[in-house]
All heavy atoms as TSV, in Angstrom:
chain	resi	resn	atom	element	x	y	z
A	1	MET	N	N	117.807	120.362	65.120
A	1	MET	CA	C	118.838	119.641	65.844
A	1	MET	C	C	119.668	120.716	66.531
A	1	MET	O	O	120.069	121.723	65.958
A	1	MET	CB	C	119.701	118.815	64.914
A	1	MET	CG	C	120.820	118.162	65.621
A	1	MET	SD	S	121.924	117.027	64.539
A	1	MET	CE	C	120.914	115.665	64.331
A	2	ASN	N	N	120.017	120.455	67.818
A	2	ASN	CA	C	120.853	121.371	68.582
A	2	ASN	C	C	122.347	120.869	68.619
A	2	ASN	O	O	122.604	119.801	68.108
A	2	ASN	CB	C	120.313	121.614	69.872
A	2	ASN	CG	C	120.308	120.443	70.820
A	2	ASN	OD1	O	120.957	119.452	70.583
A	2	ASN	ND2	N	119.438	120.417	71.790
A	3	ILE	N	N	123.175	121.659	69.186
A	3	ILE	CA	C	124.681	121.323	69.310
A	3	ILE	C	C	124.901	120.048	69.970
A	3	ILE	O	O	125.631	119.203	69.579
A	3	ILE	CB	C	125.390	122.530	69.817
A	3	ILE	CG1	C	125.357	123.687	68.879
A	3	ILE	CG2	C	126.950	122.090	70.064
A	3	ILE	CD1	C	126.044	124.924	69.486
A	4	ASP	N	N	124.162	119.847	71.068
A	4	ASP	CA	C	124.393	118.649	71.901
A	4	ASP	C	C	124.109	117.344	71.144
A	4	ASP	O	O	124.908	116.462	71.058
A	4	ASP	CB	C	123.507	118.540	73.125
A	4	ASP	CG	C	123.771	119.722	74.024
A	4	ASP	OD1	O	124.816	120.379	73.913
A	4	ASP	OD2	O	122.956	119.966	74.851
A	5	LYS	N	N	123.026	117.392	70.343
A	5	LYS	CA	C	122.692	116.111	69.602
A	5	LYS	C	C	123.623	115.958	68.417
A	5	LYS	O	O	123.996	114.788	68.144
A	5	LYS	CB	C	121.208	116.306	69.080
A	5	LYS	CG	C	120.222	116.113	70.101
A	5	LYS	CD	C	118.802	116.122	69.490
A	5	LYS	CE	C	117.834	115.927	70.662
A	5	LYS	NZ	N	116.372	115.990	70.048
A	6	ALA	N	N	123.964	117.084	67.798
A	6	ALA	CA	C	124.983	116.957	66.716
A	6	ALA	C	C	126.327	116.444	67.205
A	6	ALA	O	O	126.968	115.679	66.532
A	6	ALA	CB	C	125.211	118.373	66.069
A	7	VAL	N	N	126.848	116.851	68.367
A	7	VAL	CA	C	128.140	116.387	68.888
A	7	VAL	C	C	127.956	114.922	69.225
A	7	VAL	O	O	128.917	114.137	68.873
A	7	VAL	CB	C	128.510	117.248	70.154
A	7	VAL	CG1	C	129.658	116.512	70.927
A	7	VAL	CG2	C	128.937	118.570	69.785
A	8	LEU	N	N	126.891	114.510	69.810
A	8	LEU	CA	C	126.759	113.056	70.190
A	8	LEU	C	C	126.672	112.210	68.879
A	8	LEU	O	O	127.221	111.149	68.772
A	8	LEU	CB	C	125.515	112.828	70.979
A	8	LEU	CG	C	125.624	113.327	72.468
A	8	LEU	CD1	C	124.252	113.208	73.179
A	8	LEU	CD2	C	126.625	112.589	73.201
A	9	THR	N	N	125.995	112.695	67.822
A	9	THR	CA	C	125.904	112.032	66.589
A	9	THR	C	C	127.242	111.904	65.915
A	9	THR	O	O	127.616	110.883	65.434
A	9	THR	CB	C	124.857	112.697	65.637
A	9	THR	OG1	O	123.547	112.728	66.328
A	9	THR	CG2	C	124.727	111.958	64.371
A	10	PHE	N	N	127.960	113.019	65.904
A	10	PHE	CA	C	129.310	112.977	65.257
A	10	PHE	C	C	130.243	112.072	65.972
A	10	PHE	O	O	131.012	111.339	65.371
A	10	PHE	CB	C	129.830	114.454	65.277
A	10	PHE	CG	C	131.179	114.525	64.656
A	10	PHE	CD1	C	131.340	114.370	63.244
A	10	PHE	CD2	C	132.305	114.868	65.371
A	10	PHE	CE1	C	132.615	114.466	62.607
A	10	PHE	CE2	C	133.496	114.939	64.849
A	10	PHE	CZ	C	133.663	114.744	63.482
A	11	ALA	N	N	130.171	112.110	67.396
A	11	ALA	CA	C	131.117	111.244	68.167
A	11	ALA	C	C	130.841	109.736	67.874
A	11	ALA	O	O	131.733	108.957	67.769
A	11	ALA	CB	C	131.032	111.529	69.637
A	12	GLY	N	N	129.527	109.428	67.848
A	12	GLY	CA	C	129.114	108.133	67.550
A	12	GLY	C	C	129.574	107.576	66.190
A	12	GLY	O	O	130.059	106.530	66.022
A	13	PHE	N	N	129.494	108.481	65.171
A	13	PHE	CA	C	129.886	108.277	63.909
A	13	PHE	C	C	131.496	107.939	63.821
A	13	PHE	O	O	131.905	107.067	63.212
A	13	PHE	CB	C	129.486	109.342	62.940
A	13	PHE	CG	C	129.986	109.198	61.507
A	13	PHE	CD1	C	129.415	108.322	60.682
A	13	PHE	CD2	C	131.093	109.867	61.062
A	13	PHE	CE1	C	129.918	108.029	59.349
A	13	PHE	CE2	C	131.551	109.693	59.716
A	13	PHE	CZ	C	131.030	108.866	58.924
A	14	VAL	N	N	132.144	108.822	64.509
A	14	VAL	CA	C	133.685	108.690	64.509
A	14	VAL	C	C	134.059	107.433	65.225
A	14	VAL	O	O	134.985	106.693	64.713
A	14	VAL	CB	C	134.295	109.917	65.269
A	14	VAL	CG1	C	135.803	109.671	65.468
A	14	VAL	CG2	C	134.057	111.117	64.343
A	15	VAL	N	N	133.366	107.017	66.320
A	15	VAL	CA	C	133.698	105.789	66.946
A	15	VAL	C	C	133.441	104.587	66.046
A	15	VAL	O	O	134.277	103.645	65.835
A	15	VAL	CB	C	132.936	105.670	68.271
A	15	VAL	CG1	C	132.952	104.226	68.791
A	15	VAL	CG2	C	133.454	106.638	69.299
A	16	LEU	N	N	132.235	104.539	65.419
A	16	LEU	CA	C	131.930	103.426	64.462
A	16	LEU	C	C	132.894	103.454	63.265
A	16	LEU	O	O	133.259	102.287	62.779
A	16	LEU	CB	C	130.475	103.488	64.030
A	16	LEU	CG	C	129.545	103.271	65.210
A	16	LEU	CD1	C	128.084	103.450	64.604
A	16	LEU	CD2	C	129.653	101.896	65.800
A	17	LEU	N	N	133.239	104.604	62.679
A	17	LEU	CA	C	134.148	104.602	61.599
A	17	LEU	C	C	135.465	104.126	61.975
A	17	LEU	O	O	135.984	103.351	61.269
A	17	LEU	CB	C	134.168	106.049	61.101
A	17	LEU	CG	C	135.163	106.371	59.951
A	17	LEU	CD1	C	134.649	105.649	58.676
A	17	LEU	CD2	C	135.369	107.844	59.694
A	18	GLY	N	N	135.998	104.551	63.195
A	18	GLY	CA	C	137.276	103.976	63.598
A	18	GLY	C	C	137.271	102.492	63.833
A	18	GLY	O	O	138.318	101.775	63.524
A	19	LEU	N	N	136.176	101.970	64.393
A	19	LEU	CA	C	136.072	100.581	64.581
A	19	LEU	C	C	136.002	99.783	63.225
A	19	LEU	O	O	136.755	98.781	63.016
A	19	LEU	CB	C	134.797	100.270	65.369
A	19	LEU	CG	C	134.899	100.566	66.860
A	19	LEU	CD1	C	133.549	100.308	67.465
A	19	LEU	CD2	C	136.025	99.746	67.628
A	20	ALA	N	N	135.227	100.282	62.324
A	20	ALA	CA	C	135.141	99.724	60.976
A	20	ALA	C	C	136.520	99.742	60.265
A	20	ALA	O	O	137.008	98.683	59.643
A	20	ALA	CB	C	134.173	100.359	60.044
A	21	LEU	N	N	137.216	100.909	60.269
A	21	LEU	CA	C	138.505	100.989	59.572
A	21	LEU	C	C	139.566	100.117	60.263
A	21	LEU	O	O	140.418	99.607	59.615
A	21	LEU	CB	C	138.887	102.458	59.449
A	21	LEU	CG	C	138.062	103.286	58.552
A	21	LEU	CD1	C	138.491	104.780	58.662
A	21	LEU	CD2	C	138.270	102.878	57.077
A	22	GLY	N	N	139.462	100.081	61.546
A	22	GLY	CA	C	140.403	99.262	62.314
A	22	GLY	C	C	140.274	97.785	62.048
A	22	GLY	O	O	141.247	96.992	61.986
A	23	TYR	N	N	139.029	97.285	61.764
A	23	TYR	CA	C	138.767	95.916	61.497
A	23	TYR	C	C	139.182	95.572	59.995
A	23	TYR	O	O	139.732	94.559	59.864
A	23	TYR	CB	C	137.297	95.615	61.796
A	23	TYR	CG	C	136.905	94.236	61.582
A	23	TYR	CD1	C	137.206	93.260	62.506
A	23	TYR	CD2	C	136.223	93.828	60.378
A	23	TYR	CE1	C	136.920	91.927	62.259
A	23	TYR	CE2	C	135.880	92.542	60.219
A	23	TYR	CZ	C	136.222	91.527	61.107
A	23	TYR	OH	O	135.815	90.289	60.868
A	24	TRP	N	N	138.790	96.457	59.107
A	24	TRP	CA	C	139.007	96.097	57.735
A	24	TRP	C	C	140.184	96.634	57.015
A	24	TRP	O	O	140.635	96.165	55.990
A	24	TRP	CB	C	137.786	96.539	56.847
A	24	TRP	CG	C	136.559	95.644	57.015
A	24	TRP	CD1	C	136.611	94.205	56.798
A	24	TRP	CD2	C	135.327	95.945	57.495
A	24	TRP	NE1	N	135.343	93.688	57.105
A	24	TRP	CE2	C	134.499	94.745	57.491
A	24	TRP	CE3	C	134.694	97.069	57.856
A	24	TRP	CZ2	C	133.166	94.680	57.872
A	24	TRP	CZ3	C	133.260	97.031	58.216
A	24	TRP	CH2	C	132.573	95.808	58.296
A	25	VAL	N	N	140.789	97.747	57.557
A	25	VAL	CA	C	141.900	98.349	56.905
A	25	VAL	C	C	143.176	98.189	57.669
A	25	VAL	O	O	144.134	97.550	57.178
A	25	VAL	CB	C	141.645	99.867	56.688
A	25	VAL	CG1	C	142.901	100.499	56.035
A	25	VAL	CG2	C	140.390	100.040	55.857
A	26	SER	N	N	143.238	98.742	58.888
A	26	SER	CA	C	144.494	98.653	59.651
A	26	SER	C	C	144.167	98.757	61.161
A	26	SER	O	O	143.367	99.648	61.481
A	26	SER	CB	C	145.514	99.725	59.205
A	26	SER	OG	O	146.585	99.795	60.204
A	27	PRO	N	N	144.776	98.075	61.974
A	27	PRO	CA	C	144.515	98.248	63.517
A	27	PRO	C	C	144.893	99.643	63.997
A	27	PRO	O	O	144.426	100.020	65.016
A	27	PRO	CB	C	145.428	97.275	64.139
A	27	PRO	CG	C	145.706	96.161	63.059
A	27	PRO	CD	C	145.677	96.894	61.765
A	28	TYR	N	N	145.725	100.357	63.269
A	28	TYR	CA	C	146.073	101.717	63.677
A	28	TYR	C	C	144.877	102.643	63.760
A	28	TYR	O	O	144.880	103.649	64.432
A	28	TYR	CB	C	147.191	102.232	62.829
A	28	TYR	CG	C	148.506	101.626	62.991
A	28	TYR	CD1	C	149.137	100.835	62.081
A	28	TYR	CD2	C	149.157	101.869	64.221
A	28	TYR	CE1	C	150.418	100.313	62.282
A	28	TYR	CE2	C	150.420	101.249	64.466
A	28	TYR	CZ	C	150.983	100.486	63.477
A	28	TYR	OH	O	152.195	99.913	63.649
A	29	TRP	N	N	143.813	102.313	62.974
A	29	TRP	CA	C	142.580	103.054	62.969
A	29	TRP	C	C	141.872	103.039	64.271
A	29	TRP	O	O	140.996	103.835	64.583
A	29	TRP	CB	C	141.679	102.685	61.824
A	29	TRP	CG	C	142.075	103.248	60.544
A	29	TRP	CD1	C	142.757	102.575	59.485
A	29	TRP	CD2	C	141.960	104.585	60.058
A	29	TRP	NE1	N	142.957	103.435	58.497
A	29	TRP	CE2	C	142.476	104.613	58.833
A	29	TRP	CE3	C	141.373	105.745	60.686
A	29	TRP	CZ2	C	142.602	105.870	58.065
A	29	TRP	CZ3	C	141.469	106.913	59.923
A	29	TRP	CH2	C	141.958	106.920	58.720
A	30	PHE	N	N	142.170	102.014	65.207
A	30	PHE	CA	C	141.576	102.077	66.528
A	30	PHE	C	C	142.054	103.225	67.291
A	30	PHE	O	O	141.295	103.564	68.354
A	30	PHE	CB	C	141.904	100.729	67.200
A	30	PHE	CG	C	141.294	99.500	66.655
A	30	PHE	CD1	C	141.960	98.358	66.271
A	30	PHE	CD2	C	139.923	99.476	66.279
A	30	PHE	CE1	C	141.413	97.218	65.720
A	30	PHE	CE2	C	139.218	98.405	65.742
A	30	PHE	CZ	C	140.035	97.270	65.437
A	31	LEU	N	N	143.147	103.899	66.980
A	31	LEU	CA	C	143.586	105.001	67.651
A	31	LEU	C	C	142.530	106.222	67.410
A	31	LEU	O	O	142.378	107.029	68.336
A	31	LEU	CB	C	144.950	105.450	67.123
A	31	LEU	CG	C	146.087	104.535	67.520
A	31	LEU	CD1	C	147.421	104.991	66.846
A	31	LEU	CD2	C	146.239	104.519	69.013
A	32	LEU	N	N	141.861	106.180	66.366
A	32	LEU	CA	C	140.738	107.183	66.115
A	32	LEU	C	C	139.638	107.053	67.122
A	32	LEU	O	O	139.234	107.979	67.690
A	32	LEU	CB	C	140.152	107.074	64.621
A	32	LEU	CG	C	139.133	108.039	64.304
A	32	LEU	CD1	C	139.584	109.528	64.330
A	32	LEU	CD2	C	138.567	107.748	62.888
A	33	THR	N	N	139.275	105.735	67.365
A	33	THR	CA	C	138.240	105.492	68.369
A	33	THR	C	C	138.772	105.909	69.773
A	33	THR	O	O	137.982	106.470	70.553
A	33	THR	CB	C	137.908	104.005	68.384
A	33	THR	OG1	O	137.490	103.653	67.071
A	33	THR	CG2	C	136.883	103.624	69.440
A	34	ALA	N	N	140.045	105.687	70.090
A	34	ALA	CA	C	140.634	106.040	71.323
A	34	ALA	C	C	140.640	107.582	71.451
A	34	ALA	O	O	140.244	108.124	72.545
A	34	ALA	CB	C	141.930	105.487	71.517
A	35	PHE	N	N	140.970	108.304	70.374
A	35	PHE	CA	C	141.013	109.717	70.437
A	35	PHE	C	C	139.546	110.258	70.711
A	35	PHE	O	O	139.379	111.192	71.493
A	35	PHE	CB	C	141.535	110.285	69.100
A	35	PHE	CG	C	141.388	111.809	69.023
A	35	PHE	CD1	C	142.267	112.629	69.751
A	35	PHE	CD2	C	140.479	112.309	68.224
A	35	PHE	CE1	C	142.122	113.965	69.648
A	35	PHE	CE2	C	140.303	113.634	68.165
A	35	PHE	CZ	C	141.219	114.528	68.868
A	36	ALA	N	N	138.513	109.688	70.009
A	36	ALA	CA	C	137.159	110.181	70.256
A	36	ALA	C	C	136.768	109.884	71.687
A	36	ALA	O	O	136.151	110.790	72.273
A	36	ALA	CB	C	136.270	109.405	69.256
A	37	GLY	N	N	137.089	108.829	72.199
A	37	GLY	CA	C	136.684	108.531	73.571
A	37	GLY	C	C	137.428	109.436	74.635
A	37	GLY	O	O	136.770	109.991	75.541
A	38	LEU	N	N	138.698	109.676	74.327
A	38	LEU	CA	C	139.424	110.640	75.280
A	38	LEU	C	C	138.852	112.080	75.100
A	38	LEU	O	O	138.794	112.774	76.040
A	38	LEU	CB	C	140.852	110.632	74.903
A	38	LEU	CG	C	141.668	109.346	75.332
A	38	LEU	CD1	C	143.065	109.371	74.712
A	38	LEU	CD2	C	141.612	109.216	76.816
A	39	ASN	N	N	138.504	112.466	73.865
A	39	ASN	CA	C	137.899	113.788	73.686
A	39	ASN	C	C	136.578	113.939	74.403
A	39	ASN	O	O	136.285	114.995	74.962
A	39	ASN	CB	C	137.755	114.101	72.212
A	39	ASN	CG	C	137.442	115.523	71.997
A	39	ASN	OD1	O	137.892	116.404	72.647
A	39	ASN	ND2	N	136.616	115.752	70.958
A	40	MET	N	N	135.736	112.858	74.392
A	40	MET	CA	C	134.457	112.909	75.152
A	40	MET	C	C	134.718	113.020	76.632
A	40	MET	O	O	133.953	113.777	77.299
A	40	MET	CB	C	133.642	111.629	74.771
A	40	MET	CG	C	133.064	111.760	73.387
A	40	MET	SD	S	131.911	110.345	72.987
A	40	MET	CE	C	133.068	109.055	72.699
A	41	ILE	N	N	135.708	112.282	77.126
A	41	ILE	CA	C	135.991	112.362	78.594
A	41	ILE	C	C	136.474	113.852	78.920
A	41	ILE	O	O	136.042	114.421	79.902
A	41	ILE	CB	C	136.985	111.294	78.994
A	41	ILE	CG1	C	136.420	109.964	78.901
A	41	ILE	CG2	C	137.531	111.622	80.334
A	41	ILE	CD1	C	137.371	108.730	79.006
A	42	GLN	N	N	137.366	114.334	78.205
A	42	GLN	CA	C	137.966	115.675	78.383
A	42	GLN	C	C	136.787	116.720	78.266
A	42	GLN	O	O	136.767	117.658	79.135
A	42	GLN	CB	C	139.055	115.806	77.374
A	42	GLN	CG	C	139.567	117.103	76.834
A	42	GLN	CD	C	138.674	118.142	76.240
A	42	GLN	OE1	O	138.637	119.214	76.938
A	42	GLN	NE2	N	138.090	118.033	75.134
A	43	ALA	N	N	135.904	116.552	77.367
A	43	ALA	CA	C	134.858	117.572	77.185
A	43	ALA	C	C	133.831	117.511	78.407
A	43	ALA	O	O	133.264	118.514	78.797
A	43	ALA	CB	C	134.076	117.246	75.885
A	44	SER	N	N	133.723	116.307	78.981
A	44	SER	CA	C	132.805	116.200	80.171
A	44	SER	C	C	133.425	116.918	81.364
A	44	SER	O	O	132.645	117.445	82.209
A	44	SER	CB	C	132.532	114.715	80.460
A	44	SER	OG	O	133.673	114.144	81.018
A	45	PHE	N	N	134.694	116.981	81.453
A	45	PHE	CA	C	135.376	117.766	82.541
A	45	PHE	C	C	135.514	119.162	82.292
A	45	PHE	O	O	135.343	120.038	83.195
A	45	PHE	CB	C	136.634	117.089	82.924
A	45	PHE	CG	C	136.604	115.753	83.611
A	45	PHE	CD1	C	136.972	114.592	82.996
A	45	PHE	CD2	C	136.129	115.711	84.876
A	45	PHE	CE1	C	136.828	113.383	83.611
A	45	PHE	CE2	C	136.038	114.393	85.571
A	45	PHE	CZ	C	136.422	113.287	84.915
A	46	THR	N	N	135.922	119.556	81.099
A	46	THR	CA	C	136.249	120.925	80.854
A	46	THR	C	C	135.100	121.757	80.194
A	46	THR	O	O	135.104	122.952	80.290
A	46	THR	CB	C	137.470	121.029	79.881
A	46	THR	OG1	O	137.134	120.507	78.670
A	46	THR	CG2	C	138.665	120.272	80.531
A	47	GLY	N	N	134.200	121.128	79.438
A	47	GLY	CA	C	133.142	121.754	78.781
A	47	GLY	C	C	133.591	122.278	77.467
A	47	GLY	O	O	132.810	122.876	76.707
A	48	PHE	N	N	134.843	122.009	77.075
A	48	PHE	CA	C	135.325	122.357	75.815
A	48	PHE	C	C	135.315	121.222	74.769
A	48	PHE	O	O	135.821	120.177	74.992
A	48	PHE	CB	C	136.761	122.901	75.930
A	48	PHE	CG	C	137.461	123.248	74.624
A	48	PHE	CD1	C	137.178	124.352	73.885
A	48	PHE	CD2	C	138.423	122.330	74.082
A	48	PHE	CE1	C	137.716	124.683	72.684
A	48	PHE	CE2	C	138.983	122.660	72.843
A	48	PHE	CZ	C	138.679	123.811	72.268
A	49	CYS	N	N	134.687	121.459	73.601
A	49	CYS	CA	C	134.659	120.476	72.608
A	49	CYS	C	C	134.872	121.218	71.247
A	49	CYS	O	O	134.032	122.057	70.819
A	49	CYS	CB	C	133.334	119.814	72.589
A	49	CYS	SG	S	133.109	118.543	71.312
A	50	PRO	N	N	135.882	120.838	70.467
A	50	PRO	CA	C	136.097	121.488	69.163
A	50	PRO	C	C	134.948	121.279	68.237
A	50	PRO	O	O	134.641	122.194	67.451
A	50	PRO	CB	C	137.383	120.746	68.664
A	50	PRO	CG	C	138.105	120.274	69.899
A	50	PRO	CD	C	136.987	119.935	70.894
A	51	ALA	N	N	134.387	120.073	68.269
A	51	ALA	CA	C	133.171	119.830	67.377
A	51	ALA	C	C	132.035	120.770	67.653
A	51	ALA	O	O	131.404	121.180	66.806
A	51	ALA	CB	C	132.783	118.414	67.462
A	52	ALA	N	N	131.853	121.101	68.912
A	52	ALA	CA	C	130.695	121.982	69.365
A	52	ALA	C	C	131.058	123.334	68.797
A	52	ALA	O	O	130.026	124.059	68.273
A	52	ALA	CB	C	130.571	122.061	70.858
A	53	LEU	N	N	132.252	123.783	68.774
A	53	LEU	CA	C	132.551	125.065	68.128
A	53	LEU	C	C	132.252	125.130	66.748
A	53	LEU	O	O	131.715	126.132	66.155
A	53	LEU	CB	C	134.040	125.461	68.425
A	53	LEU	CG	C	134.543	125.598	69.909
A	53	LEU	CD1	C	136.027	125.794	69.942
A	53	LEU	CD2	C	133.747	126.696	70.526
A	54	VAL	N	N	132.614	124.031	65.969
A	54	VAL	CA	C	132.239	123.974	64.531
A	54	VAL	C	C	130.775	124.045	64.304
A	54	VAL	O	O	130.297	124.699	63.393
A	54	VAL	CB	C	132.927	122.714	63.916
A	54	VAL	CG1	C	132.529	122.481	62.467
A	54	VAL	CG2	C	134.518	122.838	64.075
A	55	PHE	N	N	130.000	123.285	65.099
A	55	PHE	CA	C	128.609	123.105	64.874
A	55	PHE	C	C	127.937	124.540	65.174
A	55	PHE	O	O	127.003	124.883	64.591
A	55	PHE	CB	C	127.936	121.973	65.721
A	55	PHE	CG	C	128.343	120.709	65.219
A	55	PHE	CD1	C	128.780	119.652	66.047
A	55	PHE	CD2	C	128.012	120.342	63.849
A	55	PHE	CE1	C	129.137	118.415	65.524
A	55	PHE	CE2	C	128.364	119.093	63.313
A	55	PHE	CZ	C	128.914	118.171	64.206
A	56	LYS	N	N	128.528	125.271	66.178
A	56	LYS	CA	C	128.019	126.515	66.590
A	56	LYS	C	C	128.210	127.506	65.360
A	56	LYS	O	O	127.301	128.302	65.018
A	56	LYS	CB	C	128.680	127.078	67.774
A	56	LYS	CG	C	128.144	128.363	68.331
A	56	LYS	CD	C	128.636	128.773	69.636
A	56	LYS	CE	C	127.936	130.004	70.198
A	56	LYS	NZ	N	128.370	130.238	71.568
A	57	LYS	N	N	129.420	127.438	64.759
A	57	LYS	CA	C	129.676	128.340	63.619
A	57	LYS	C	C	128.788	127.949	62.423
A	57	LYS	O	O	128.565	128.801	61.558
A	57	LYS	CB	C	131.126	128.207	63.233
A	57	LYS	CG	C	132.034	128.953	64.198
A	57	LYS	CD	C	133.439	128.995	63.802
A	57	LYS	CE	C	134.225	129.765	64.931
A	57	LYS	NZ	N	135.515	130.258	64.452
A	58	LEU	N	N	128.326	126.774	62.345
A	58	LEU	CA	C	127.480	126.262	61.291
A	58	LEU	C	C	126.072	126.753	61.522
A	58	LEU	O	O	125.230	126.533	60.674
A	58	LEU	CB	C	127.535	124.730	61.120
A	58	LEU	CG	C	128.830	124.186	60.454
A	58	LEU	CD1	C	128.766	122.655	60.536
A	58	LEU	CD2	C	128.978	124.673	59.110
A	59	GLY	N	N	125.774	127.310	62.628
A	59	GLY	CA	C	124.400	127.875	62.864
A	59	GLY	C	C	123.449	126.988	63.667
A	59	GLY	O	O	122.271	127.399	63.781
A	60	LEU	N	N	123.939	125.892	64.324
A	60	LEU	CA	C	123.054	125.111	65.110
A	60	LEU	C	C	122.790	125.841	66.413
A	60	LEU	O	O	123.628	126.622	66.931
A	60	LEU	CB	C	123.698	123.737	65.394
A	60	LEU	CG	C	123.369	122.637	64.360
A	60	LEU	CD1	C	124.196	122.974	63.078
A	60	LEU	CD2	C	123.768	121.320	64.821
A	61	ARG	N	N	121.582	125.561	66.961
A	61	ARG	CA	C	121.150	126.259	68.130
A	61	ARG	C	C	121.866	125.550	69.375
A	61	ARG	O	O	122.188	124.389	69.256
A	61	ARG	CB	C	119.702	126.272	68.341
A	61	ARG	CG	C	118.957	125.020	68.363
A	61	ARG	CD	C	117.469	125.271	68.356
A	61	ARG	NE	N	116.767	124.011	67.871
A	61	ARG	CZ	C	116.467	123.018	68.698
A	61	ARG	NH1	N	116.905	123.059	69.922
A	61	ARG	NH2	N	115.867	121.969	68.129
A	62	SER	N	N	122.015	126.404	70.431
A	62	SER	CA	C	122.694	125.812	71.667
A	62	SER	C	C	121.828	124.773	72.358
A	62	SER	O	O	120.578	124.743	72.132
A	62	SER	CB	C	122.936	127.000	72.588
A	62	SER	OG	O	123.857	127.887	72.112
A	63	GLY	N	N	122.542	123.926	73.074
A	63	GLY	CA	C	121.843	122.864	73.842
A	63	GLY	C	C	122.184	123.120	75.311
A	63	GLY	O	O	122.575	124.175	75.780
A	64	ASN	N	N	121.976	122.080	76.127
A	64	ASN	CA	C	122.238	122.152	77.578
A	64	ASN	C	C	123.685	122.059	77.832
A	64	ASN	O	O	124.249	122.730	78.701
A	64	ASN	CB	C	121.450	121.107	78.330
A	64	ASN	CG	C	119.975	121.424	78.287
A	64	ASN	OD1	O	119.539	122.543	78.148
A	64	ASN	ND2	N	119.153	120.352	78.278
A	65	ALA	N	N	124.371	121.007	77.210
A	65	ALA	CA	C	125.770	120.838	77.548
A	65	ALA	C	C	126.722	121.922	76.973
A	65	ALA	O	O	127.752	122.253	77.519
A	65	ALA	CB	C	126.208	119.399	77.063
A	66	PHE	N	N	126.377	122.320	75.742
A	66	PHE	CA	C	127.280	123.255	75.006
A	66	PHE	C	C	126.477	124.478	74.707
A	66	PHE	O	O	125.851	124.589	73.610
A	66	PHE	CB	C	127.807	122.646	73.787
A	66	PHE	CG	C	128.684	121.390	74.041
A	66	PHE	CD1	C	128.145	120.147	73.625
A	66	PHE	CD2	C	129.828	121.504	74.638
A	66	PHE	CE1	C	128.808	119.132	73.954
A	66	PHE	CE2	C	130.562	120.333	74.854
A	66	PHE	CZ	C	130.094	119.107	74.546
A	67	PRO	N	N	126.433	125.474	75.541
A	67	PRO	CA	C	125.570	126.666	75.317
A	67	PRO	C	C	126.193	127.661	74.250
A	67	PRO	O	O	127.286	127.535	73.998
A	67	PRO	CB	C	125.531	127.330	76.685
A	67	PRO	CG	C	126.576	126.711	77.521
A	67	PRO	CD	C	126.989	125.462	76.936
């Protein structure tokens, strides 16, 4: 698995987790989904993604979006 796939997988997991927690626990958890979406938009413009930095330090190989 490369960094690009790991970031997409993690983002999808965070979105689904935020939706589930927002539905079953508290509507405030929908803010987690909003944060994940805003972070994905920001990363598409700037190329900076904190999750990509973490995955790089964990030893995953580079991808096309996050070299």
